[in-house]
LOFI-20355 format. One record per residue: residue number from 1; chain; x, y, z of N, C-alpha, C in turn. Coordinates in nm, 2 decimals, decimal comma. Example, Ala and Ser with C-alpha at 12.3 -4.5 7.8 and 13.67 -1.06 7.14 Angstrom:
residues 2
 seq mol    nxx    nyy    nzz   caxx   cayy   cazz    cxx    cyy    czz
   1   A   1,32  -0,57   0,78   1,23  -0,45   0,78   1,32  -0,33   0,78
   2   A   1,28  -0,22   0,71   1,37  -0,11   0,71   1,29   0,00   0,79
This chain:
residues 212
 seq mol    nxx    nyy    nzz   caxx   cayy   cazz    cxx    cyy    czz
   1   A   7,99   8,32  12,27   8,08   8,34  12,15   8,00   8,41  12,05
   2   A   8,07   8,49  11,96   8,01   8,57  11,86   7,97   8,50  11,74
   3   A   8,01   8,37  11,73   7,98   8,29  11,61   7,93   8,15  11,65
   4   A   7,87   8,08  11,56   7,80   7,96  11,59   7,90   7,84  11,57
   5   A   7,91   7,75  11,67   8,00   7,64  11,66   7,92   7,51  11,70
   6   A   7,97   7,40  11,66   7,92   7,27  11,70   8,04   7,19  11,75
   7   A   8,04   7,16  11,88   8,16   7,09  11,94   8,12   6,95  11,98
   8   A   8,01   6,90  11,93   7,97   6,77  11,97   8,02   6,66  11,89
   9   A   8,10   6,69  11,78   8,15   6,59  11,70   8,05   6,53  11,61
  10   A   7,94   6,60  11,58   7,83   6,54  11,50   7,82   6,63  11,37
  11   A   7,80   6,56  11,26   7,78   6,64  11,13   7,64   6,69  11,12
  12   A   7,55   6,64  11,20   7,41   6,68  11,18   7,38   6,83  11,18
  13   A   7,44   6,91  11,27   7,41   7,05  11,26   7,46   7,12  11,14
  14   A   7,58   7,08  11,08   7,63   7,13  10,96   7,53   7,10  10,84
  15   A   7,49   6,98  10,84   7,40   6,93  10,73   7,27   7,01  10,74
  16   A   7,21   7,01  10,85   7,09   7,08  10,87   7,10   7,23  10,83
  17   A   7,21   7,29  10,87   7,22   7,43  10,84   7,24   7,46  10,69
  18   A   7,32   7,38  10,63   7,34   7,40  10,48   7,22   7,36  10,40
  19   A   7,15   7,26  10,44   7,03   7,23  10,37   6,93   7,35  10,36
  20   A   6,93   7,43  10,47   6,84   7,54  10,47   6,91   7,67  10,42
  21   A   7,04   7,68  10,44   7,11   7,81  10,40   7,22   7,79  10,30
  22   A   7,24   7,67  10,25   7,36   7,65  10,16   7,36   7,75  10,04
  23   A   7,24   7,78   9,99   7,23   7,86   9,87   7,27   8,01   9,90
  24   A   7,29   8,04  10,03   7,33   8,17  10,07   7,46   8,17  10,14
  25   A   7,54   8,06  10,12   7,66   8,04  10,20   7,78   8,02  10,11
  26   A   7,90   8,07  10,16   8,03   8,03  10,11   8,08   7,93  10,21
  27   A   8,13   7,81  10,16   8,17   7,71  10,25   8,31   7,67  10,23
  28   A   8,39   7,69  10,34   8,53   7,65  10,34   8,55   7,51  10,38
  29   A   8,59   7,42  10,29   8,60   7,28  10,32   8,75   7,26  10,38
  30   A   8,75   7,19  10,49   8,88   7,17  10,56   8,95   7,30  10,60
  31   A   8,87   7,39  10,67   8,92   7,52  10,70   9,04   7,52  10,81
  32   A   9,06   7,40  10,87   9,16   7,39  10,97   9,12   7,43  11,11
  33   A   9,20   7,42  11,21   9,17   7,46  11,34   9,17   7,61  11,36
  34   A   9,23   7,68  11,27   9,24   7,83  11,28   9,19   7,89  11,15
  35   A   9,09   7,97  11,16   9,04   8,04  11,04   9,12   8,17  11,02
  36   A   9,19   8,18  10,91   9,28   8,29  10,89   9,29   8,32  10,74
  37   A   9,34   8,44  10,71   9,36   8,49  10,57   9,25   8,46  10,48
  38   A   9,13   8,52  10,51   9,01   8,49  10,44   8,97   8,61  10,35
  39   A   9,06   8,69  10,31   9,03   8,81  10,23   8,96   8,77  10,10
  40   A   9,01   8,67  10,03   8,95   8,63   9,90   8,81   8,57   9,93
  41   A   8,79   8,50  10,03   8,66   8,44  10,07   8,56   8,56  10,08
  42   A   8,60   8,66  10,15   8,50   8,77  10,18   8,48   8,85  10,05
  43   A   8,57   8,86   9,96   8,55   8,93   9,83   8,44   8,85   9,75
  44   A   8,45   8,72   9,75   8,35   8,64   9,69   8,21   8,65   9,76
  45   A   8,21   8,64   9,89   8,09   8,65   9,97   8,02   8,78   9,95
  46   A   8,09   8,89   9,95   8,02   9,02   9,93   7,98   9,05   9,79
  47   A   8,06   9,00   9,69   8,03   9,03   9,55   7,91   8,95   9,51
  48   A   7,89   8,83   9,57   7,77   8,75   9,53   7,66   8,77   9,63
  49   A   7,67   8,86   9,72   7,57   8,90   9,82   7,52   8,78   9,90
  50   A   7,62   8,70   9,95   7,59   8,59  10,03   7,57   8,63  10,18
  51   A   7,51   8,54  10,26   7,48   8,58  10,40   7,57   8,51  10,50
  52   A   7,62   8,39  10,47   7,69   8,31  10,57   7,83   8,27  10,52
  53   A   7,92   8,27  10,62   8,05   8,22  10,60   8,06   8,09  10,68
  54   A   8,08   7,97  10,62   8,07   7,85  10,69   8,21   7,78  10,68
  55   A   8,26   7,74  10,80   8,38   7,67  10,81   8,36   7,52  10,85
  56   A   8,41   7,43  10,77   8,39   7,29  10,80   8,53   7,22  10,82
  57   A   8,55   7,14  10,93   8,67   7,07  10,95   8,64   6,95  11,05
  58   A   8,72   6,85  11,03   8,71   6,73  11,12   8,78   6,76  11,25
  59   A   8,86   6,87  11,27   8,93   6,90  11,39   8,83   6,91  11,50
  60   A   8,87   6,89  11,63   8,78   6,90  11,74   8,74   7,04  11,78
  61   A   8,81   7,14  11,72   8,77   7,28  11,75   8,81   7,36  11,63
  62   A   8,75   7,47  11,61   8,78   7,57  11,51   8,78   7,71  11,58
  63   A   8,88   7,79  11,56   8,88   7,92  11,62   8,92   8,03  11,52
  64   A   8,88   8,15  11,55   8,92   8,26  11,47   9,05   8,32  11,53
  65   A   9,15   8,34  11,44   9,27   8,41  11,48   9,27   8,55  11,44
  66   A   9,23   8,64  11,53   9,20   8,78  11,49   9,32   8,85  11,42
  67   A   9,44   8,82  11,47   9,55   8,90  11,42   9,60   8,84  11,28
  68   A   9,54   8,72  11,24   9,58   8,66  11,12   9,46   8,64  11,03
  69   A   9,34   8,70  11,07   9,22   8,67  11,00   9,22   8,73  10,85
  70   A   9,29   8,84  10,84   9,30   8,91  10,71   9,44   8,93  10,67
  71   A   9,47   8,93  10,54   9,60   8,97  10,49   9,61   9,12  10,49
  72   A   9,50   9,18  10,46   9,49   9,33  10,45   9,37   9,38  10,54
  73   A   9,40   9,39  10,67   9,29   9,43  10,76   9,21   9,55  10,73
  74   A   9,29   9,66  10,69   9,22   9,78  10,65   9,13   9,77  10,54
  75   A   9,17   9,70  10,43   9,09   9,68  10,32   8,96   9,60  10,35
  76   A   8,98   9,50  10,43   8,87   9,41  10,47   8,77   9,48  10,56
  77   A   8,82   9,56  10,65   8,73   9,64  10,73   8,65   9,73  10,65
  78   A   8,71   9,80  10,55   8,64   9,89  10,46   8,53   9,81  10,38
  79   A   8,57   9,69  10,33   8,48   9,61  10,26   8,36   9,57  10,34
  80   A   8,38   9,53  10,46   8,27   9,48  10,55   8,19   9,60  10,59
  81   A   8,25   9,72  10,61   8,18   9,84  10,65   8,08   9,88  10,54
  82   A   8,12   9,87  10,41   8,02   9,89  10,30   7,92   9,79  10,30
  83   A   7,95   9,66  10,31   7,86   9,55  10,30   7,75   9,55  10,40
  84   A   7,79   9,59  10,52   7,70   9,58  10,64   7,65   9,72  10,68
  85   A   7,65   9,82  10,58   7,59   9,95  10,61   7,65  10,02  10,73
  86   A   7,79  10,02  10,74   7,86  10,09  10,84   7,88  10,01  10,97
  87   A   7,84   9,88  10,97   7,85   9,80  11,09   7,93   9,67  11,06
  88   A   8,06   9,68  11,04   8,14   9,56  11,00   8,13   9,45  11,11
  89   A   8,10   9,48  11,23   8,09   9,38  11,34   7,98   9,28  11,31
  90   A   7,89   9,31  11,23   7,78   9,22  11,19   7,83   9,09  11,12
  91   A   7,95   9,10  11,07   8,01   8,98  11,00   8,02   8,87  11,10
  92   A   8,04   8,89  11,23   8,06   8,79  11,33   7,94   8,70  11,34
  93   A   7,82   8,76  11,32   7,70   8,68  11,32   7,68   8,59  11,19
  94   A   7,75   8,63  11,09   7,75   8,55  10,97   7,84   8,43  10,97
  95   A   7,93   8,42  11,06   8,02   8,31  11,07   7,96   8,19  11,14
  96   A   7,96   8,08  11,07   7,91   7,95  11,13   8,02   7,84  11,12
  97   A   8,07   7,80  11,23   8,18   7,70  11,23   8,14   7,57  11,28
  98   A   8,18   7,46  11,21   8,13   7,33  11,25   8,25   7,23  11,26
  99   A   8,32   7,23  11,37   8,43   7,13  11,40   8,37   6,99  11,41
 100   A   8,46   6,89  11,41   8,41   6,76  11,43   8,32   6,71  11,31
 101   A   8,34   6,78  11,20   8,25   6,75  11,08   8,34   6,70  10,97
 102   A   8,31   6,59  10,91   8,39   6,54  10,80   8,33   6,59  10,67
 103   A   8,42   6,65  10,59   8,38   6,71  10,46   8,30   6,61  10,38
 104   A   8,34   6,48  10,38   8,28   6,38  10,30   8,13   6,36  10,33
 105   A   8,09   6,40  10,44   7,95   6,38  10,48   7,86   6,49  10,42
 106   A   7,91   6,58  10,35   7,83   6,69  10,29   7,79   6,66  10,15
 107   A   7,81   6,54  10,10   7,77   6,51   9,97   7,62   6,54   9,94
 108   A   7,60   6,60   9,83   7,46   6,64   9,78   7,40   6,75   9,86
 109   A   7,48   6,82   9,95   7,43   6,93  10,02   7,46   7,06   9,94
 110   A   7,37   7,13   9,89   7,40   7,25   9,80   7,46   7,36   9,87
 111   A   7,54   7,44   9,80   7,59   7,56   9,85   7,63   7,65   9,74
 112   A   7,65   7,78   9,76   7,67   7,88   9,66   7,82   7,88   9,61
 113   A   7,91   7,88   9,71   8,05   7,88   9,67   8,13   7,79   9,76
 114   A   8,23   7,72   9,71   8,32   7,63   9,79   8,46   7,69   9,78
 115   A   8,52   7,69   9,90   8,67   7,72   9,91   8,74   7,59   9,95
 116   A   8,85   7,56   9,88   8,92   7,44   9,91   9,07   7,48   9,92
 117   A   9,13   7,45  10,04   9,27   7,49  10,06   9,33   7,40  10,17
 118   A   9,46   7,39  10,17   9,53   7,31  10,27   9,47   7,17  10,28
 119   A   9,46   7,10  10,17   9,40   6,97  10,16   9,51   6,86  10,17
 120   A   9,49   6,76  10,25   9,59   6,65  10,27   9,60   6,58  10,14
 121   A   9,72   6,52  10,11   9,74   6,46   9,98   9,65   6,34   9,94
 122   A   9,59   6,28  10,05   9,50   6,17  10,02   9,35   6,21  10,01
 123   A   9,32   6,34  10,01   9,19   6,38  10,00   9,15   6,42   9,86
 124   A   9,05   6,35   9,80   9,00   6,38   9,67   8,85   6,41   9,68
 125   A   8,82   6,53   9,66   8,68   6,58   9,69   8,61   6,62   9,56
 126   A   8,66   6,58   9,44   8,60   6,63   9,32   8,45   6,59   9,31
 127   A   8,42   6,47   9,33   8,28   6,42   9,32   8,20   6,49   9,43
 128   A   8,25   6,50   9,55   8,18   6,57   9,66   8,15   6,71   9,62
 129   A   8,25   6,79   9,57   8,22   6,93   9,53   8,12   6,94   9,42
 130   A   8,13   6,85   9,32   8,03   6,85   9,21   7,89   6,83   9,27
 131   A   7,88   6,74   9,36   7,74   6,71   9,42   7,68   6,83   9,49
 132   A   7,77   6,92   9,54   7,72   7,04   9,61   7,68   7,15   9,52
 133   A   7,72   7,13   9,39   7,68   7,22   9,28   7,70   7,37   9,31
 134   A   7,82   7,41   9,36   7,85   7,55   9,38   7,86   7,62   9,25
 135   A   7,83   7,75   9,25   7,85   7,83   9,13   8,00   7,85   9,10
 136   A   8,07   7,87   9,21   8,22   7,89   9,20   8,29   7,81   9,29
 137   A   8,41   7,77   9,26   8,50   7,69   9,35   8,64   7,76   9,35
 138   A   8,68   7,81   9,46   8,81   7,87   9,48   8,91   7,78   9,54
 139   A   9,02   7,75   9,47   9,13   7,67   9,53   9,24   7,76   9,56
 140   A   9,30   7,76   9,68   9,41   7,84   9,72   9,52   7,76   9,77
 141   A   9,64   7,83   9,78   9,76   7,76   9,84   9,79   7,63   9,77
 142   A   9,81   7,64   9,64   9,82   7,52   9,56   9,95   7,44   9,58
 143   A  10,05   7,51   9,63  10,18   7,45   9,64  10,18   7,38   9,78
 144   A  10,18   7,25   9,78  10,18   7,18   9,91  10,05   7,12   9,95
 145   A   9,95   7,15   9,86   9,82   7,09   9,88   9,77   7,01   9,77
 146   A   9,68   6,91   9,79   9,63   6,83   9,68   9,53   6,91   9,60
 147   A   9,56   6,93   9,48   9,46   7,00   9,39   9,34   6,91   9,36
 148   A   9,22   6,97   9,38   9,10   6,89   9,33   9,09   6,92   9,18
 149   A   9,10   6,81   9,11   9,10   6,82   8,96   8,96   6,83   8,91
 150   A   8,91   6,94   8,88   8,77   6,96   8,83   8,76   6,98   8,68
 151   A   8,87   6,97   8,61   8,87   6,99   8,47   8,79   6,88   8,41
 152   A   8,70   6,91   8,32   8,61   6,82   8,25   8,50   6,76   8,33
 153   A   8,48   6,82   8,45   8,37   6,77   8,54   8,27   6,88   8,57
 154   A   8,22   6,94   8,46   8,12   7,04   8,47   8,17   7,18   8,52
 155   A   8,30   7,19   8,53   8,36   7,32   8,57   8,47   7,36   8,48
 156   A   8,49   7,49   8,46   8,60   7,54   8,38   8,67   7,65   8,46
 157   A   8,80   7,67   8,43   8,87   7,78   8,50   8,82   7,91   8,45
 158   A   8,82   8,01   8,54   8,76   8,14   8,50   8,86   8,25   8,54
 159   A   8,96   8,27   8,45   9,07   8,36   8,48   9,01   8,51   8,49
 160   A   8,92   8,54   8,40   8,87   8,68   8,40   8,81   8,72   8,53
 161   A   8,74   8,62   8,60   8,68   8,66   8,72   8,77   8,67   8,84
 162   A   8,89   8,61   8,83   9,00   8,63   8,93   9,03   8,78   8,94
 163   A   9,04   8,85   8,83   9,06   8,99   8,83   8,94   9,07   8,86
 164   A   8,82   9,02   8,82   8,70   9,09   8,85   8,67   9,09   9,00
 165   A   8,70   8,98   9,06   8,68   8,98   9,21   8,80   9,03   9,29
 166   A   8,90   9,06   9,22   9,03   9,11   9,28   9,09   9,01   9,38
 167   A   9,09   8,89   9,34   9,14   8,78   9,42   9,29   8,79   9,42
 168   A   9,35   8,77   9,54   9,50   8,78   9,55   9,55   8,66   9,63
 169   A   9,66   8,60   9,58   9,71   8,48   9,66   9,77   8,52   9,79
 170   A   9,75   8,45   9,90   9,82   8,48  10,02   9,96   8,43  10,03
 171   A   9,99   8,34   9,94  10,13   8,29   9,92  10,17   8,32   9,78
 172   A  10,21   8,44   9,74  10,24   8,47   9,60  10,37   8,41   9,55
 173   A  10,38   8,28   9,54  10,50   8,22   9,50  10,48   8,14   9,37
 174   A  10,48   8,20   9,26  10,44   8,13   9,13  10,55   8,03   9,10
 175   A  10,51   7,91   9,06  10,60   7,81   9,01  10,62   7,83   8,86
 176   A  10,51   7,87   8,79  10,51   7,89   8,64  10,48   8,04   8,62
 177   A  10,53   8,09   8,51  10,51   8,23   8,48  10,36   8,26   8,47
 178   A  10,32   8,37   8,54  10,18   8,41   8,54  10,09   8,33   8,63
 179   A  10,14   8,23   8,70  10,06   8,16   8,79  10,03   8,24   8,92
 180   A   9,91   8,24   8,97   9,87   8,32   9,09   9,86   8,24   9,21
 181   A   9,89   8,11   9,21   9,88   8,02   9,32   9,74   8,01   9,37
 182   A   9,64   8,03   9,28   9,50   8,01   9,31   9,43   7,97   9,18
 183   A   9,32   7,90   9,19   9,24   7,87   9,08   9,09   7,90   9,11
 184   A   9,02   7,97   9,02   8,88   7,99   9,03   8,81   7,91   8,92
 185   A   8,72   7,83   8,97   8,64   7,74   8,88   8,50   7,80   8,87
 186   A   8,44   7,79   8,75   8,30   7,83   8,73   8,23   7,71   8,68
 187   A   8,11   7,70   8,73   8,02   7,59   8,68   7,97   7,62   8,54
 188   A   7,98   7,53   8,45   7,96   7,55   8,31   7,81   7,59   8,28
 189   A   7,72   7,53   8,36   7,58   7,56   8,33   7,51   7,67   8,41
 190   A   7,60   7,74   8,48   7,54   7,85   8,57   7,52   7,98   8,48
 191   A   7,40   8,02   8,48   7,37   8,14   8,40   7,38   8,27   8,48
 192   A   7,40   8,27   8,61   7,40   8,39   8,69   7,54   8,45   8,70
 193   A   7,65   8,37   8,68   7,78   8,42   8,68   7,82   8,46   8,54
 194   A   7,79   8,58   8,51   7,82   8,63   8,37   7,96   8,64   8,34
 195   A   8,00   8,60   8,22   8,14   8,61   8,17   8,15   8,74   8,09
 196   A   8,24   8,82   8,12   8,26   8,95   8,05   8,28   8,93   7,90
 197   A   8,22   9,02   7,82   8,25   9,02   7,68   8,38   9,10   7,66
 198   A   8,46   9,07   7,56   8,58   9,15   7,54   8,64   9,11   7,41
 199   A   8,74   9,19   7,37   8,80   9,18   7,24   8,86   9,04   7,22
 200   A   8,92   8,99   7,32   8,99   8,86   7,31   8,92   8,75   7,39
 201   A   8,79   8,77   7,41   8,71   8,67   7,49   8,71   8,53   7,42
 202   A   8,71   8,54   7,28   8,71   8,41   7,21   8,83   8,33   7,24
 203   A   8,95   8,40   7,27   9,07   8,33   7,30   9,06   8,27   7,44
 204   A   9,00   8,34   7,53   8,99   8,30   7,67   8,90   8,17   7,67
 205   A   8,79   8,17   7,59   8,70   8,06   7,59   8,77   7,93   7,53
 206   A   8,86   7,96   7,43   8,93   7,85   7,38   9,03   7,79   7,48
 207   A   9,10   7,87   7,56   9,19   7,83   7,66   9,11   7,75   7,77
 208   A   8,99   7,80   7,81   8,92   7,74   7,91   8,87   7,60   7,87
 209   A   8,84   7,58   7,74   8,80   7,46   7,69   8,90   7,35   7,69
 210   A   9,03   7,39   7,68   9,14   7,30   7,68   9,20   7,28   7,82
 211   A   9,21   7,39   7,90   9,28   7,39   8,03   9,18   7,37   8,14
 212   A   9,06   7,42   8,13   8,96   7,42   8,23   8,90   7,28   8,25
């Protein structure tokens, strides 16, 4: 296979890998049995110059669905071509999938970015995510999934970076005006994720303090 998997039902390989490489990884918690529509994940991965894309799920297997992997295949191929110096196929070596792995077992395992989507209603991973200390947390597909409520827990919403990273919802069905069906959280104490200066930045900070 062109990507690394663990099919033994053990969390040890995932923990060992992330302990060594978590600071260079974007980690999709509860990625499901089929990895698909990861355009936003790759935008974050390439923008932050990360090395690995890690998929975690308790399912007995995880597979890539090539025809559904990207919302915009042409744009993603172009992005990967630039990132890998003309060899987009190198991305396959960056994919590490760990089925049979419970998200809850990753407490205190550091990583650079967390992606959280398609979460069952009884899953509350706020404390787990905070213990992993990611710089950014991306929540997608908010309608029909349990939102991890990170407000007031060392993270704030970062609307300006949604536009900066060109993040686009794969289910663009806003319930409220202006809603993007995704949330990007920024860790308050992270000095590497710079927040843009702007004429109305004071207003954005005020909103983040109340809503984030």
